[in-house]
Each structure stands twice: as structure tokens, then as C-alpha cells.
C-alpha positions in Angstrom: 0.0 0.0 0.0 2.4 2.7 -1.2 -0.1 5.5 -1.5 0.8 9.2 -1.7 -1.9 11.2 0.2 -1.6 15.0 -0.5 -5.0 16.0 0.8 -6.5 15.8 4.3 -8.0 12.4 5.2 -10.0 13.4 8.3 -10.8 11.2 10.1 -9.1 8.1 8.6 -8.4 5.1 10.9 -5.6 3.5 8.8 -2.7 5.1 6.8 -1.1 1.8 5.9 2.5 1.1 5.0 5.2 3.3 3.4 2.7 6.1 2.5 3.7 9.7 1.8 1.3 11.9 3.7 1.7 15.6 2.9 -1.6 16.9 4.3 -3.2 16.8 7.8 -4.7 13.4 8.7 -6.5 14.5 11.9 -8.0 11.9 14.2 -6.2 9.0 12.4 -5.4 6.1 14.8 -2.7 4.4 12.6 0.0 5.9 10.5 1.8 2.6 9.7 5.5 1.7 9.2 8.0 3.7 7.1 5.6 6.6 6.4 6.6 10.2 5.5 4.3 12.5 7.3 4.9 16.2 6.5 1.7 17.7 7.9 0.0 17.6 11.3 -1.6 14.2 12.2 -3.4 15.4 15.3 -5.0 12.8 17.6 -3.2 10.0 15.9 -2.7 6.8 17.9 0.3 5.3 16.2 3.1 6.7 14.1 4.5 3.3 13.3 8.0 2.3 12.4 10.8 4.3 10.7 8.5 7.3 10.0 9.7 10.8 9.0 7.4 13.3 10.8 8.2 16.9 10.0 5.0 18.6 11.5 3.2 18.5 14.8 1.6 15.1 15.7 -0.4 16.4 18.8 -1.4 14.3 20.7 0.1 11.0 19.4 0.5 8.2 22.0 3.2 6.3 20.0 5.9 7.5 17.7 7.3 4.1 16.9 10.9 3.1 16.0 13.7 4.9 14.3 11.5 7.9 13.6 12.8 11.4 12.6 10.5 13.9 14.4 11.2 17.6 13.6 7.9 19.1 14.8 6.4 19.2 18.2 4.7 16.0 19.4 2.9 17.3 22.5 1.8 15.3 24.4 3.2 12.0 23.1 3.7 9.1 25.6 6.1 7.1 23.5 9.0 8.2 21.3 10.2 4.8 20.5 13.8 3.7 19.7 16.7 5.4 18.0 14.5 8.5 17.2 15.9 11.9 16.2 13.8 14.5 18.0 14.7 18.1 17.1 11.6 19.8 18.5 10.0 19.9 21.9 8.1 16.7 22.9 6.5 18.1 26.1 4.7 15.7 28.4 6.3 12.7 26.6 6.5 9.5 28.7 9.3 7.7 26.9 12.2 8.8 24.7 13.4 5.3 24.1 16.9 4.1 23.2 19.8 5.9 21.5 17.7 8.9 20.7 19.1 12.4 19.7 17.0 15.0 21.5 18.0 18.6 20.6 15.0 20.4 22.1 13.2 20.5 25.4 11.2 17.3 26.4 9.5 18.7 29.6 8.5 16.7 31.5 9.6 13.2 30.3 9.9 10.4 32.9 12.2 8.2 30.8 15.0 9.3 28.5 16.4 5.8 27.7 19.9 4.6 26.8 22.8 6.3 25.0 20.9 9.4 24.2 22.4 12.8 23.2 20.3 15.5 25.0 21.2 19.1 24.1 18.0 20.7 25.4 16.6 21.4 28.8 15.1 18.2 30.5 13.0 19.5 33.4 11.7 17.5 35.1 12.9 14.1 33.8 13.0 11.1 36.0 15.5 8.9 34.2 18.4 9.8 31.9 19.5 6.2 31.2 23.0 4.9 30.4 25.9 6.5 28.7 24.0 9.7 27.8 25.6 13.0 26.8 23.6 15.8 28.6 24.7 19.3 27.6 21.7 21.3 29.0 20.1 21.5 32.5 18.0 18.4 33.5 16.5 20.0 36.6 14.6 17.8 39.0 16.0 14.7 37.3 16.1 11.6 39.5 18.6 9.4 37.7 21.5 10.2 35.5 22.6 6.7 34.8 26.0 5.3 34.0 29.0 6.8 32.2 27.2 10.0 31.3 28.8 13.3 30.3 26.9 16.1 32.1 28.1 19.6 31.2 25.1 21.6 32.6 23.5 21.8 36.0 21.4 18.8 37.0 19.7 20.4 40.0 17.7 18.2 42.4 19.1 15.0 40.8 19.2 11.9 43.0 21.8 9.8 41.2 24.7 10.7 38.9 25.7 7.1 38.4 29.1 5.7 37.5 32.1 7.2 35.7 30.3 10.4 34.8 32.0 13.7 33.9 30.1 16.5 35.6 31.4 20.0 34.7 28.5 22.1 36.2 26.7 22.3 39.5 24.5 19.3 40.5 22.8 21.0 43.5 21.4 19.1 45.5 22.4 15.6 44.4 22.5 12.9 47.0 24.8 10.5 45.0 27.6 11.1 42.6 28.6 7.5 42.0 32.0 6.1 41.2 35.1 7.5 39.5 33.4 10.8 38.4 35.2 14.0 37.4 33.3 16.8 39.0 34.4 20.4 38.3 31.4 22.3 39.5 30.0 23.1 42.9 28.4 20.1 44.7 26.4 21.7 47.5 24.2 19.4 49.6 25.6 16.2 48.0 26.0 13.5 50.6 28.0 11.0 48.6 30.9 11.4 46.2 31.9 7.8 45.7 35.4 6.3 45.3 38.2 7.8 43.1 36.4 11.0 42.1 38.2 14.2 41.0 36.4 17.2 42.6 37.8 20.6 41.6 35.0 22.8 43.1 33.6 23.2 46.5 31.3 20.3 47.7 29.6 22.1 50.6 28.2 20.5 52.6 28.8 16.8 51.6 28.9 14.2 54.4 31.0 11.7 52.4 33.9 12.2 50.1 34.6 8.5 49.4 37.9 6.9 48.6 41.0 8.3 46.8 39.3 11.5 45.7 41.2 14.7 44.7 39.3 17.7 46.2 40.7 21.1 45.2 37.7 23.3 46.1 
């Protein structure tokens, strides 16, 4: 079903497989796999697999797998796996695995695994594993494992293992293991073993093992 739809099918329950949709399919529950959607599919349930979405799907519960989303999907509970999201998916539940997020997903409870996040993530509960976070994830509970955090993760519970933190995580109860922390760590109770801390952690009850603290 390789149709090209240039006018508005509203409402249309199924936009099958590998379609090119250039006009607005409002209230369409399924936009199948490998579709190119250049106009706004409002109230669409599924934007399936490997879709290119350049306009605003608002609200769309699922933006499937390996999608390129350049317009604002707000609110969208799922932005699947290996997506490139360049616009703001506010109130999005999941930004899956290995996504590149350049704009502000606020709030998003889960930002999966090996993501590159250059926009403000406030509040986001999980910033998974091996992420590069260059903007401020305020009120973020978990910054997983081996992350590079260059901006301020305020009110973050865990900055996991082997992270590089160059800005102020204040307050952050745990800055895990073998981190390099160059910003001010006020009210951080744990700086694990073998960290390099160049700014003032004040107050911090525990500066673990073999740390270098210059502030």
C-alpha cells in the first residue's frame, strides 16, 4: 500500500504502509510503518516504524521506532527507539533508546539509553545509560552510567558511575564512582570512590575513597 496522500483524510483510521502523507490526517489512529508525514496528524494513535514526521503530531501516543521527528509531538507518551527528535516533545513519557534530542522534552519520565540530549530536561526522572547531557536536567532523579553532564542537573538523585560533571549538580545525594566533578556540589551526601572534585562540595557528608578535592 504505497499511496501518496496529498489532501486531508480526516478522520481516517488507517494510513497503511510506506505512505507519503503531505496533508493533515486529523483523528487518524494508525500511520503505519515507514511513512513520510509532513503535515500535522493530530489525535493519531500510532506513528509506526521508521517514519519521518516533520510537522506536529499532537497528541500521538506512540511514535514508533527509528523515527525522525522535527515538529512538536505534544503530548506523546512514547517516542520509541533510535529516534531523532529536534523539536519539543512536552509531556512525553518515553524517549526510548539511543535517541538524539536537541529540544526540550519537559516533562519526560524516561530518557532511555545512550541518548544525546542538548535541550533542557525539566523534570525528567531517568536519563538512562551513557548519555551526553549538555543542558540542564532540573529535577531529574537518575543520570545513569558513564554520562557526560556539562550543565546543571539540579535536584538529581543519582549521577551514576564514571560520569563527567562540569557544572553544579545541587542538590544531588549520590555522585557515584570515578566521576570527574568540576562544578559546585552543595548538599551532596555521597561522592563515591576515586572521584576528582575541583570545586567546593559544601556540605557533603561523604567524600569516598581516593578523591582529589581542590575546592
